[in-house]
ZADO-1210 file (C-alpha; in nm, 4 decimals, padded with zeros to 6 digits):
<atoms>
<atom x="08.9961" y="11.3453" z="10.0257" code="UNK" pos="1"/>
<atom x="08.7974" y="11.4036" z="10.3412" code="UNK" pos="2"/>
<atom x="09.1207" y="11.4342" z="10.5381" code="UNK" pos="3"/>
<atom x="09.2618" y="11.6916" z="10.2934" code="UNK" pos="4"/>
<atom x="08.9463" y="11.9018" z="10.3091" code="UNK" pos="5"/>
<atom x="08.9588" y="11.8923" z="10.6910" code="UNK" pos="6"/>
<atom x="09.3188" y="12.0133" z="10.6950" code="UNK" pos="7"/>
<atom x="09.2355" y="12.2846" z="10.4431" code="UNK" pos="8"/>
<atom x="08.9602" y="12.4236" z="10.6620" code="UNK" pos="9"/>
<atom x="09.1904" y="12.4055" z="10.9617" code="UNK" pos="10"/>
<atom x="09.4663" y="12.5895" z="10.7768" code="UNK" pos="11"/>
<atom x="09.2217" y="12.8618" z="10.6779" code="UNK" pos="12"/>
<atom x="09.1236" y="12.9140" z="11.0425" code="UNK" pos="13"/>
<atom x="09.4895" y="12.9119" z="11.1416" code="UNK" pos="14"/>
<atom x="09.5690" y="13.1826" z="10.8851" code="UNK" pos="15"/>
<atom x="09.2873" y="13.3984" z="11.0194" code="UNK" pos="16"/>
<atom x="09.4132" y="13.3504" z="11.3761" code="UNK" pos="17"/>
<atom x="09.7784" y="13.4262" z="11.3001" code="UNK" pos="18"/>
<atom x="09.7294" y="13.7401" z="11.0951" code="UNK" pos="19"/>
<atom x="09.9824" y="13.9353" z="10.8878" code="UNK" pos="20"/>
<atom x="10.2486" y="13.9759" z="11.1553" code="UNK" pos="21"/>
<atom x="10.2860" y="13.6018" z="11.2130" code="UNK" pos="22"/>
<atom x="10.1933" y="13.6480" z="11.5799" code="UNK" pos="23"/>
<atom x="09.8900" y="13.4645" z="11.7145" code="UNK" pos="24"/>
<atom x="09.5920" y="13.6956" z="11.7503" code="UNK" pos="25"/>
<atom x="09.4696" y="13.4966" z="12.0518" code="UNK" pos="26"/>
<atom x="09.7800" y="13.5745" z="12.2553" code="UNK" pos="27"/>
<atom x="09.6114" y="13.5849" z="12.5974" code="UNK" pos="28"/>
<atom x="09.3933" y="13.3143" z="12.7514" code="UNK" pos="29"/>
<atom x="09.2317" y="13.2734" z="13.0915" code="UNK" pos="30"/>
<atom x="09.3377" y="12.9581" z="13.2732" code="UNK" pos="31"/>
<atom x="09.0517" y="12.7201" z="13.3463" code="UNK" pos="32"/>
<atom x="09.1040" y="12.5967" z="13.7014" code="UNK" pos="33"/>
<atom x="08.9454" y="12.2805" z="13.8405" code="UNK" pos="34"/>
<atom x="08.8911" y="12.1483" z="14.1902" code="UNK" pos="35"/>
<atom x="09.0092" y="11.8012" z="14.2912" code="UNK" pos="36"/>
<atom x="08.9637" y="11.5349" z="14.1696" code="UNK" pos="37"/>
<atom x="08.8947" y="11.7075" z="13.8377" code="UNK" pos="38"/>
<atom x="09.1752" y="11.7999" z="13.5966" code="UNK" pos="39"/>
<atom x="09.1624" y="12.0894" z="13.3480" code="UNK" pos="40"/>
<atom x="09.1024" y="11.9643" z="12.9946" code="UNK" pos="41"/>
<atom x="09.3844" y="11.9730" z="12.7419" code="UNK" pos="42"/>
<atom x="09.2344" y="12.2211" z="12.4959" code="UNK" pos="43"/>
<atom x="09.5443" y="12.2746" z="12.2827" code="UNK" pos="44"/>
<atom x="09.5736" y="11.9241" z="12.1451" code="UNK" pos="45"/>
<atom x="09.8694" y="11.7935" z="11.9495" code="UNK" pos="46"/>
<atom x="09.9878" y="11.7619" z="11.5917" code="UNK" pos="47"/>
<atom x="09.8479" y="12.0252" z="11.3552" code="UNK" pos="48"/>
<atom x="09.6202" y="12.1668" z="11.6278" code="UNK" pos="49"/>
<atom x="09.9247" y="12.2194" z="11.8497" code="UNK" pos="50"/>
<atom x="10.1173" y="12.3774" z="11.5644" code="UNK" pos="51"/>
<atom x="09.8623" y="12.6505" z="11.4986" code="UNK" pos="52"/>
<atom x="09.6689" y="12.6927" z="11.8241" code="UNK" pos="53"/>
<atom x="09.8961" y="12.5619" z="12.1006" code="UNK" pos="54"/>
<atom x="10.1228" y="12.8639" z="12.1465" code="UNK" pos="55"/>
<atom x="09.9353" y="13.1014" z="12.3765" code="UNK" pos="56"/>
<atom x="10.1772" y="13.3754" z="12.4753" code="UNK" pos="57"/>
<atom x="10.0153" y="13.4607" z="12.8078" code="UNK" pos="58"/>
<atom x="09.8009" y="13.2506" z="13.0399" code="UNK" pos="59"/>
<atom x="09.6192" y="13.4508" z="13.3077" code="UNK" pos="60"/>
<atom x="09.5635" y="13.2713" z="13.6390" code="UNK" pos="61"/>
<atom x="09.3346" y="13.4214" z="13.9049" code="UNK" pos="62"/>
<atom x="09.3446" y="13.2748" z="14.2539" code="UNK" pos="63"/>
<atom x="09.2080" y="13.4011" z="14.5845" code="UNK" pos="64"/>
<atom x="09.3156" y="13.3101" z="14.9363" code="UNK" pos="65"/>
<atom x="09.0115" y="13.2195" z="15.1447" code="UNK" pos="66"/>
<atom x="08.9776" y="13.1223" z="15.5112" code="UNK" pos="67"/>
<atom x="08.6757" y="12.9123" z="15.6063" code="UNK" pos="68"/>
<atom x="08.5406" y="12.6478" z="15.8419" code="UNK" pos="69"/>
<atom x="08.4717" y="12.3059" z="15.6891" code="UNK" pos="70"/>
<atom x="08.4655" y="11.9315" z="15.7543" code="UNK" pos="71"/>
<atom x="08.7991" y="11.7596" z="15.8178" code="UNK" pos="72"/>
<atom x="08.6437" y="11.4303" z="15.9269" code="UNK" pos="73"/>
<atom x="08.3085" y="11.3074" z="16.0520" code="UNK" pos="74"/>
<atom x="08.2224" y="11.5215" z="16.3507" code="UNK" pos="75"/>
<atom x="08.5367" y="11.7366" z="16.3131" code="UNK" pos="76"/>
<atom x="08.5052" y="12.0970" z="16.1971" code="UNK" pos="77"/>
<atom x="08.8330" y="12.2683" z="16.1114" code="UNK" pos="78"/>
<atom x="08.9462" y="12.6244" z="16.0440" code="UNK" pos="79"/>
<atom x="09.0976" y="12.5903" z="15.6957" code="UNK" pos="80"/>
<atom x="09.3112" y="12.8420" z="15.5103" code="UNK" pos="81"/>
<atom x="09.2913" y="12.7777" z="15.1372" code="UNK" pos="82"/>
<atom x="09.3372" y="12.8857" z="14.7785" code="UNK" pos="83"/>
<atom x="09.0037" y="12.9201" z="14.6021" code="UNK" pos="84"/>
<atom x="08.7945" y="12.8029" z="14.8950" code="UNK" pos="85"/>
<atom x="08.8886" y="12.4353" z="14.8548" code="UNK" pos="86"/>
<atom x="09.1537" y="12.2034" z="14.9982" code="UNK" pos="87"/>
<atom x="09.3537" y="12.1223" z="14.8002" code="UNK" pos="88"/>
<atom x="09.3441" y="12.4390" z="14.5911" code="UNK" pos="89"/>
<atom x="09.2478" y="12.4404" z="14.2223" code="UNK" pos="90"/>
<atom x="09.4677" y="12.2778" z="13.9582" code="UNK" pos="91"/>
<atom x="09.6035" y="12.4726" z="13.6605" code="UNK" pos="92"/>
<atom x="09.7269" y="12.3367" z="13.3263" code="UNK" pos="93"/>
<atom x="09.9797" y="12.5278" z="13.1128" code="UNK" pos="94"/>
<atom x="10.2594" y="12.4439" z="12.8687" code="UNK" pos="95"/>
<atom x="10.6316" y="12.4963" z="12.8473" code="UNK" pos="96"/>
<atom x="10.7084" y="12.8419" z="12.7099" code="UNK" pos="97"/>
<atom x="10.3870" y="13.0003" z="12.8345" code="UNK" pos="98"/>
<atom x="10.4105" y="13.3327" z="13.0125" code="UNK" pos="99"/>
<atom x="10.1980" y="13.3024" z="13.3265" code="UNK" pos="100"/>
<atom x="10.0369" y="13.6230" z="13.4516" code="UNK" pos="101"/>
<atom x="09.9451" y="13.5268" z="13.8066" code="UNK" pos="102"/>
<atom x="09.6916" y="13.7275" z="14.0090" code="UNK" pos="103"/>
<atom x="09.6702" y="13.6505" z="14.3814" code="UNK" pos="104"/>
<atom x="09.4027" y="13.8208" z="14.5893" code="UNK" pos="105"/>
<atom x="09.3290" y="13.7898" z="14.9600" code="UNK" pos="106"/>
<atom x="08.9614" y="13.7920" z="15.0607" code="UNK" pos="107"/>
<atom x="08.8712" y="14.1021" z="15.2601" code="UNK" pos="108"/>
<atom x="08.7270" y="13.9010" z="15.5489" code="UNK" pos="109"/>
<atom x="09.0450" y="13.6955" z="15.6000" code="UNK" pos="110"/>
<atom x="09.2562" y="13.7386" z="15.9120" code="UNK" pos="111"/>
<atom x="09.6042" y="13.6625" z="15.7705" code="UNK" pos="112"/>
<atom x="09.8392" y="13.7877" z="15.4993" code="UNK" pos="113"/>
<atom x="09.9031" y="13.5216" z="15.2333" code="UNK" pos="114"/>
<atom x="10.1284" y="13.4641" z="14.9319" code="UNK" pos="115"/>
<atom x="10.2192" y="13.1828" z="14.6937" code="UNK" pos="116"/>
<atom x="10.5336" y="12.9803" z="14.6220" code="UNK" pos="117"/>
<atom x="10.4930" y="12.7921" z="14.2923" code="UNK" pos="118"/>
<atom x="10.7511" y="12.5200" z="14.2440" code="UNK" pos="119"/>
<atom x="10.7323" y="12.5685" z="13.8660" code="UNK" pos="120"/>
<atom x="10.8853" y="12.9169" z="13.9049" code="UNK" pos="121"/>
<atom x="11.2523" y="13.0029" z="13.8581" code="UNK" pos="122"/>
<atom x="11.3005" y="13.3108" z="14.0762" code="UNK" pos="123"/>
<atom x="11.3000" y="13.4400" z="14.4354" code="UNK" pos="124"/>
<atom x="11.0628" y="13.2503" z="14.6605" code="UNK" pos="125"/>
<atom x="10.8894" y="13.0870" z="14.3643" code="UNK" pos="126"/>
<atom x="10.6830" y="13.4048" z="14.3389" code="UNK" pos="127"/>
<atom x="10.6339" y="13.4525" z="14.7136" code="UNK" pos="128"/>
<atom x="10.8640" y="13.7560" z="14.7092" code="UNK" pos="129"/>
<atom x="10.6146" y="13.9375" z="14.4831" code="UNK" pos="130"/>
<atom x="10.2799" y="13.8182" z="14.6146" code="UNK" pos="131"/>
<atom x="10.2409" y="13.8791" z="14.9892" code="UNK" pos="132"/>
<atom x="09.8929" y="14.0288" z="15.0150" code="UNK" pos="133"/>
<atom x="09.7019" y="14.1664" z="15.3101" code="UNK" pos="134"/>
<atom x="09.3272" y="14.1023" z="15.3358" code="UNK" pos="135"/>
<atom x="09.1463" y="14.2948" z="15.0624" code="UNK" pos="136"/>
<atom x="09.4574" y="14.3311" z="14.8433" code="UNK" pos="137"/>
<atom x="09.5665" y="14.1788" z="14.5119" code="UNK" pos="138"/>
<atom x="09.9144" y="14.1422" z="14.3622" code="UNK" pos="139"/>
<atom x="10.0347" y="14.0245" z="14.0227" code="UNK" pos="140"/>
<atom x="10.3571" y="13.8668" z="13.9033" code="UNK" pos="141"/>
<atom x="10.4591" y="13.7076" z="13.5747" code="UNK" pos="142"/>
<atom x="10.6867" y="13.4118" z="13.5100" code="UNK" pos="143"/>
<atom x="10.7798" y="13.1875" z="13.2213" code="UNK" pos="144"/>
<atom x="10.7033" y="12.8165" z="13.2477" code="UNK" pos="145"/>
<atom x="11.0520" y="12.6908" z="13.1642" code="UNK" pos="146"/>
<atom x="11.0354" y="12.3224" z="13.2595" code="UNK" pos="147"/>
<atom x="10.7658" y="12.0573" z="13.2122" code="UNK" pos="148"/>
<atom x="10.6413" y="11.8756" z="13.5193" code="UNK" pos="149"/>
<atom x="10.3716" y="11.8393" z="13.7809" code="UNK" pos="150"/>
<atom x="10.4479" y="12.0995" z="14.0463" code="UNK" pos="151"/>
<atom x="10.3292" y="12.1837" z="14.3962" code="UNK" pos="152"/>
<atom x="10.2255" y="12.5348" z="14.4911" code="UNK" pos="153"/>
<atom x="10.1740" y="12.6503" z="14.8495" code="UNK" pos="154"/>
<atom x="10.1559" y="12.9568" z="15.0711" code="UNK" pos="155"/>
<atom x="10.4887" y="13.0680" z="15.2169" code="UNK" pos="156"/>
<atom x="10.3748" y="13.3616" z="15.4294" code="UNK" pos="157"/>
<atom x="10.4694" y="13.4132" z="15.7925" code="UNK" pos="158"/>
<atom x="10.6113" y="13.1035" z="15.9569" code="UNK" pos="159"/>
<atom x="10.4998" y="12.9005" z="15.6510" code="UNK" pos="160"/>
<atom x="10.4162" y="12.5879" z="15.8548" code="UNK" pos="161"/>
<atom x="10.0745" y="12.7073" z="15.9700" code="UNK" pos="162"/>
<atom x="09.9741" y="12.8243" z="15.6207" code="UNK" pos="163"/>
<atom x="10.0671" y="12.4869" z="15.4685" code="UNK" pos="164"/>
<atom x="09.9253" y="12.2825" z="15.7558" code="UNK" pos="165"/>
<atom x="09.5935" y="12.4659" z="15.7333" code="UNK" pos="166"/>
<atom x="09.5394" y="12.3740" z="15.3665" code="UNK" pos="167"/>
<atom x="09.7127" y="12.6245" z="15.1361" code="UNK" pos="168"/>
<atom x="09.8490" y="12.4116" z="14.8514" code="UNK" pos="169"/>
<atom x="09.7663" y="12.2600" z="14.5141" code="UNK" pos="170"/>
<atom x="09.9106" y="12.1441" z="14.1799" code="UNK" pos="171"/>
<atom x="10.0039" y="12.3055" z="13.8510" code="UNK" pos="172"/>
<atom x="10.0766" y="12.0942" z="13.5435" code="UNK" pos="173"/>
<atom x="10.3301" y="12.2287" z="13.2945" code="UNK" pos="174"/>
<atom x="10.2983" y="12.0127" z="12.9853" code="UNK" pos="175"/>
<atom x="10.5775" y="11.9631" z="12.7328" code="UNK" pos="176"/>
<atom x="10.5396" y="12.0931" z="12.3788" code="UNK" pos="177"/>
<atom x="10.2851" y="11.8704" z="12.2087" code="UNK" pos="178"/>
<atom x="10.1286" y="11.7718" z="12.5415" code="UNK" pos="179"/>
<atom x="10.1299" y="11.4382" z="12.7227" code="UNK" pos="180"/>
<atom x="10.0196" y="11.1047" z="12.5719" code="UNK" pos="181"/>
<atom x="09.6417" y="11.0802" z="12.5662" code="UNK" pos="182"/>
<atom x="09.4522" y="10.8773" z="12.8262" code="UNK" pos="183"/>
<atom x="09.0835" y="10.8131" z="12.8852" code="UNK" pos="184"/>
<atom x="09.0581" y="10.9673" z="13.2321" code="UNK" pos="185"/>
<atom x="09.2653" y="11.2056" z="13.4408" code="UNK" pos="186"/>
<atom x="09.2346" y="11.2684" z="13.8150" code="UNK" pos="187"/>
<atom x="09.3878" y="11.5106" z="14.0652" code="UNK" pos="188"/>
<atom x="09.4685" y="11.3647" z="14.4080" code="UNK" pos="189"/>
<atom x="09.6556" y="11.5357" z="14.6915" code="UNK" pos="190"/>
<atom x="09.7679" y="11.3805" z="15.0181" code="UNK" pos="191"/>
<atom x="09.8078" y="11.5954" z="15.3278" code="UNK" pos="192"/>
<atom x="09.8596" y="11.5784" z="15.7022" code="UNK" pos="193"/>
<atom x="09.6606" y="11.7803" z="15.9541" code="UNK" pos="194"/>
<atom x="09.7571" y="11.8529" z="16.3141" code="UNK" pos="195"/>
<atom x="09.4225" y="11.9307" z="16.4720" code="UNK" pos="196"/>
<atom x="09.3802" y="12.0751" z="16.8197" code="UNK" pos="197"/>
<atom x="09.1018" y="11.9877" z="17.0558" code="UNK" pos="198"/>
<atom x="08.7990" y="12.1842" z="16.9332" code="UNK" pos="199"/>
<atom x="08.7183" y="12.5234" z="17.0797" code="UNK" pos="200"/>
<atom x="08.3598" y="12.6347" z="17.0227" code="UNK" pos="201"/>
<atom x="08.3244" y="12.3264" z="16.8050" code="UNK" pos="202"/>
<atom x="08.6149" y="12.4132" z="16.5683" code="UNK" pos="203"/>
<atom x="08.9600" y="12.2510" z="16.5624" code="UNK" pos="204"/>
<atom x="09.2653" y="12.4540" z="16.4568" code="UNK" pos="205"/>
<atom x="09.6337" y="12.3922" z="16.3881" code="UNK" pos="206"/>
<atom x="09.8317" y="12.2540" z="16.6839" code="UNK" pos="207"/>
<atom x="10.1951" y="12.3607" z="16.6398" code="UNK" pos="208"/>
<atom x="10.3269" y="12.1131" z="16.8984" code="UNK" pos="209"/>
<atom x="10.1750" y="11.8180" z="16.7113" code="UNK" pos="210"/>
<atom x="10.3404" y="11.9509" z="16.3973" code="UNK" pos="211"/>
<atom x="10.6783" y="11.9805" z="16.5675" code="UNK" pos="212"/>
<atom x="10.6393" y="11.6281" z="16.7041" code="UNK" pos="213"/>
<atom x="10.5387" y="11.5092" z="16.3543" code="UNK" pos="214"/>
<atom x="10.2253" y="11.3443" z="16.4946" code="UNK" pos="215"/>
<atom x="09.9373" y="11.4213" z="16.2548" code="UNK" pos="216"/>
<atom x="09.5864" y="11.3607" z="16.3780" code="UNK" pos="217"/>
<atom x="09.4648" y="11.3116" z="16.0198" code="UNK" pos="218"/>
<atom x="09.6325" y="11.1982" z="15.6951" code="UNK" pos="219"/>
<atom x="09.3861" y="11.2435" z="15.4111" code="UNK" pos="220"/>
<atom x="09.3297" y="11.2503" z="15.0362" code="UNK" pos="221"/>
<atom x="09.1773" y="11.5648" z="14.8855" code="UNK" pos="222"/>
<atom x="09.1374" y="11.7633" z="15.2019" code="UNK" pos="223"/>
<atom x="08.9298" y="11.5475" z="15.4319" code="UNK" pos="224"/>
<atom x="08.8697" y="11.1963" z="15.5570" code="UNK" pos="225"/>
<atom x="08.6474" y="11.0310" z="15.2959" code="UNK" pos="226"/>
<atom x="08.7587" y="11.2757" z="15.0283" code="UNK" pos="227"/>
<atom x="08.7748" y="10.9858" z="14.7793" code="UNK" pos="228"/>
<atom x="08.5055" y="10.7597" z="14.9253" code="UNK" pos="229"/>
<atom x="08.1342" y="10.7165" z="14.8546" code="UNK" pos="230"/>
<atom x="08.0039" y="10.9895" z="14.6254" code="UNK" pos="231"/>
<atom x="08.3608" y="11.1252" z="14.6054" code="UNK" pos="232"/>
<atom x="08.5112" y="10.8017" z="14.4685" code="UNK" pos="233"/>
<atom x="08.6965" y="10.8114" z="14.1372" code="UNK" pos="234"/>
<atom x="08.5186" y="10.6326" z="13.8524" code="UNK" pos="235"/>
<atom x="08.6375" y="10.4545" z="13.5371" code="UNK" pos="236"/>
<atom x="08.5417" y="10.1715" z="13.3011" code="UNK" pos="237"/>
<atom x="08.7123" y="09.8459" z="13.2127" code="UNK" pos="238"/>
<atom x="08.9840" y="09.8816" z="12.9458" code="UNK" pos="239"/>
<atom x="09.0218" y="10.2562" z="13.0048" code="UNK" pos="240"/>
<atom x="09.3590" y="10.4158" z="13.0667" code="UNK" pos="241"/>
<atom x="09.3748" y="10.6266" z="13.3812" code="UNK" pos="242"/>
<atom x="09.6219" y="10.8974" z="13.4779" code="UNK" pos="243"/>
<atom x="09.6506" y="11.0296" z="13.8332" code="UNK" pos="244"/>
<atom x="09.8366" y="11.3500" z="13.9107" code="UNK" pos="245"/>
<atom x="09.9346" y="11.2776" z="14.2698" code="UNK" pos="246"/>
<atom x="10.0745" y="11.5393" z="14.5033" code="UNK" pos="247"/>
<atom x="10.1962" y="11.5065" z="14.8603" code="UNK" pos="248"/>
<atom x="10.2215" y="11.8316" z="15.0528" code="UNK" pos="249"/>
<atom x="10.3355" y="11.6554" z="15.3698" code="UNK" pos="250"/>
<atom x="10.4210" y="11.8833" z="15.5369" code="UNK" pos="251"/>
<atom x="10.6414" y="11.6235" z="15.7067" code="UNK" pos="252"/>
<atom x="10.5957" y="11.2695" z="15.5731" code="UNK" pos="253"/>
<atom x="10.6846" y="11.0877" z="15.2527" code="UNK" pos="254"/>
<atom x="10.3895" y="10.9088" z="15.0900" code="UNK" pos="255"/>
<atom x="10.4047" y="10.5438" z="14.9786" code="UNK" pos="256"/>
<atom x="10.1337" y="10.5755" z="14.7147" code="UNK" pos="257"/>
<atom x="09.9760" y="10.2451" z="14.6134" code="UNK" pos="258"/>
<atom x="09.6515" y="10.1234" z="14.4556" code="UNK" pos="259"/>
<atom x="09.5443" y="09.7829" z="14.5854" code="UNK" pos="260"/>
<atom x="09.4777" y="09.5634" z="14.2826" code="UNK" pos="261"/>
<atom x="09.6706" y="09.7743" z="14.0306" code="UNK" pos="262"/>
<atom x="10.0225" y="09.8022" z="13.8943" code="UNK" pos="263"/>
<atom x="10.1291" y="10.1395" z="13.7605" code="UNK" pos="264"/>
<atom x="10.2154" y="10.0855" z="13.3948" code="UNK" pos="265"/>
<atom x="10.4229" y="10.4022" z="13.3931" code="UNK" pos="266"/>
<atom x="10.5393" y="10.6418" z="13.6639" code="UNK" pos="267"/>
<atom x="10.6877" y="10.9809" z="13.5786" code="UNK" pos="268"/>
<atom x="10.9233" y="10.9647" z="13.8744" code="UNK" pos="269"/>
<atom x="11.2003" y="11.1241" z="13.6713" code="UNK" pos="270"/>
<atom x="10.9773" y="11.4206" z="13.5879" code="UNK" pos="271"/>
<atom x="10.8289" y="11.4934" z="13.2480" code="UNK" pos="272"/>
<atom x="11.1025" y="11.4569" z="12.9897" code="UNK" pos="273"/>
<atom x="11.3143" y="11.2344" z="13.2127" code="UNK" pos="274"/>
<atom x="11.3084" y="10.8554" z="13.2292" code="UNK" pos="275"/>
<atom x="10.9861" y="10.6915" z="13.3453" code="UNK" pos="276"/>
<atom x="10.9578" y="10.3736" z="13.5488" code="UNK" pos="277"/>
<atom x="10.7383" y="10.0866" z="13.4350" code="UNK" pos="278"/>
<atom x="10.5374" y="09.8198" z="13.6200" code="UNK" pos="279"/>
<atom x="10.5602" y="09.9858" z="13.9612" code="UNK" pos="280"/>
<atom x="10.3647" y="09.8578" z="14.2623" code="UNK" pos="281"/>
<atom x="10.4242" y="10.1496" z="14.5030" code="UNK" pos="282"/>
<atom x="10.5848" y="10.4865" z="14.4384" code="UNK" pos="283"/>
<atom x="10.7426" y="10.7205" z="14.6927" code="UNK" pos="284"/>
<atom x="10.6348" y="11.0846" z="14.6784" code="UNK" pos="285"/>
<atom x="10.8328" y="11.3231" z="14.9017" code="UNK" pos="286"/>
<atom x="10.6895" y="11.6054" z="15.1047" code="UNK" pos="287"/>
<atom x="10.6160" y="11.8977" z="14.8697" code="UNK" pos="288"/>
<atom x="10.6565" y="11.6638" z="14.5725" code="UNK" pos="289"/>
<atom x="10.4293" y="11.5198" z="14.3054" code="UNK" pos="290"/>
<atom x="10.4236" y="11.2468" z="14.0442" code="UNK" pos="291"/>
<atom x="10.2143" y="11.1144" z="13.7559" code="UNK" pos="292"/>
<atom x="10.1013" y="10.7527" z="13.7339" code="UNK" pos="293"/>
<atom x="09.9379" y="10.5878" z="13.4299" code="UNK" pos="294"/>
<atom x="09.7636" y="10.2507" z="13.4260" code="UNK" pos="295"/>
<atom x="09.4970" y="10.0522" z="13.2432" code="UNK" pos="296"/>
<atom x="09.2102" y="09.8968" z="13.4378" code="UNK" pos="297"/>
<atom x="09.1476" y="09.5382" z="13.3258" code="UNK" pos="298"/>
<atom x="08.8623" y="09.4220" z="13.5486" code="UNK" pos="299"/>
<atom x="08.5584" y="09.5719" z="13.7227" code="UNK" pos="300"/>
<atom x="08.5472" y="09.6322" z="14.0955" code="UNK" pos="301"/>
<atom x="08.6637" y="09.8699" z="14.3650" code="UNK" pos="302"/>
<atom x="09.0329" y="09.9513" z="14.3744" code="UNK" pos="303"/>
<atom x="09.1674" y="10.1042" z="14.6953" code="UNK" pos="304"/>
<atom x="09.4049" y="10.4005" z="14.6989" code="UNK" pos="305"/>
<atom x="09.6263" y="10.4082" z="15.0077" code="UNK" pos="306"/>
<atom x="09.9411" y="10.5448" z="15.1570" code="UNK" pos="307"/>
<atom x="10.1020" y="10.2041" z="15.2154" code="UNK" pos="308"/>
<atom x="10.2670" y="10.3372" z="15.5286" code="UNK" pos="309"/>
<atom x="09.9607" y="10.1492" z="15.6317" code="UNK" pos="310"/>
<atom x="09.8769" y="10.2903" z="15.9736" code="UNK" pos="311"/>
<atom x="09.7933" y="10.6151" z="15.7963" code="UNK" pos="312"/>
<atom x="09.4847" y="10.4451" z="15.6516" code="UNK" pos="313"/>
<atom x="09.3370" y="10.4614" z="16.0023" code="UNK" pos="314"/>
<atom x="09.3971" y="10.8380" z="15.9946" code="UNK" pos="315"/>
<atom x="09.2141" y="10.8818" z="15.6630" code="UNK" pos="316"/>
<atom x="09.4622" y="10.8003" z="15.3833" code="UNK" pos="317"/>
<atom x="09.2263" y="10.5799" z="15.1829" code="UNK" pos="318"/>
<atom x="09.0181" y="10.6274" z="14.8690" code="UNK" pos="319"/>
<atom x="08.8289" y="10.4281" z="14.6070" code="UNK" pos="320"/>
<atom x="08.8490" y="10.3928" z="14.2303" code="UNK" pos="321"/>
<atom x="08.5246" y="10.2258" z="14.1190" code="UNK" pos="322"/>
<atom x="08.5535" y="10.0501" z="13.7818" code="UNK" pos="323"/>
<atom x="08.2455" y="09.9342" z="13.5906" code="UNK" pos="324"/>
<atom x="08.2277" y="09.6958" z="13.2969" code="UNK" pos="325"/>
<atom x="08.2357" y="09.3317" z="13.1967" code="UNK" pos="326"/>
<atom x="08.4201" y="09.0676" z="13.3948" code="UNK" pos="327"/>
<atom x="08.7584" y="08.9665" z="13.2556" code="UNK" pos="328"/>
<atom x="08.8233" y="08.6031" z="13.3582" code="UNK" pos="329"/>
<atom x="09.1454" y="08.5900" z="13.1562" code="UNK" pos="330"/>
<atom x="09.2937" y="08.8451" z="13.3932" code="UNK" pos="331"/>
<atom x="09.1300" y="08.7422" z="13.7218" code="UNK" pos="332"/>
<atom x="08.8674" y="08.4856" z="13.8283" code="UNK" pos="333"/>
<atom x="08.7765" y="08.2751" z="14.1266" code="UNK" pos="334"/>
<atom x="08.8820" y="07.9121" z="14.1134" code="UNK" pos="335"/>
<atom x="09.0713" y="07.7370" z="13.8379" code="UNK" pos="336"/>
</atoms>
C-alpha cells in the first residue's frame, strides 16, 4: 500500500510537470559542473523517475576560459591556461538525446583566443568551428548528445598543442537512457603531461621543444604533482563500490592505468553500450581518450593509483585511494 501511495504522489507531480501539451514544462536545465575529483550527481534517476523527469530538452553549460599562475609541483609555479580556472576543467553530466546549449566565454584579462572541441559532438571541429572567442567575448553553439560515453573536451585554438599542454581539457559524461548502474562513490581523474621550461621571474611556461621531443617534465593526476595525495586523496569505505571516470589528455603518451592492490571488476573499454571487460589489472587509455572503471573495495588501507609505465611515477603520476573500515582476513591477512 505504501508503495502504491508513493507512486500515486509521484504520478501527480509528473502530471503537473508535463502539462496539457505532453511536453515537459521543465524543458531547460542548467548543468551543474564539478571540479576534479568530484563528479556531478545523477539527479535524473532511473525507473519511474527517469520516465517522468529524465527527459530535459535543453541542458545549458556555461564555461569560461581562464589563464592563471598556479602550482604544478612543489616549488614550481606554472602559467596555466584552463577552463573554469582549474586543471583539469570542470566535468559535466548529460544524457543521450539532450540538446546541449554550450556557452564559452573568454575572460577579459586573458592574452589568447580560445575555443572548445568536445569529443561528444558530431560536427565540424567538435564545436571549435563555432566557439573561437577573443578575450572578453562569448559564443554559443548547440549540439545533440547522440552517443553515450565518457568524452574528452579540449581547446583547439591556434596551434592546439600549446592550449592543450597548458591545461585546457576536461571530461563530459553522456549517460545512456536510464543512466549507468548505481555505485557508492564516483571520482573524476585526469592524467596529463606538462613540458615546463626553466622558470622566468619564478614562473615556468610551455616548452615547445620538449613537447616535440615527447619529453615531459611532469606527468600528473588532476593537474599537479600530489593532485591525489594527502588532503587530495580519494576516500572510500570497505565494501563500497567505486567508479572512476579516467581521462588521459596526453598530449603524447598512452596511459597504463592501474591501482596497486585492486582489480577492476568492470572496464568500459568498449564505450558505454559496447562490451565491457571484467577482472582487469591494468587498462590502456590513449591520448585524448577516457574510460570508466568499476570495482569494490574489500579491505581497508591505502591503494595507489599509478600510470604503470612506472618511471612516470617519479614525474608525478601517483595518487592514493584511502579506504577505511574493518579488516577482512578472508580476503587478505598476514601469515597463514
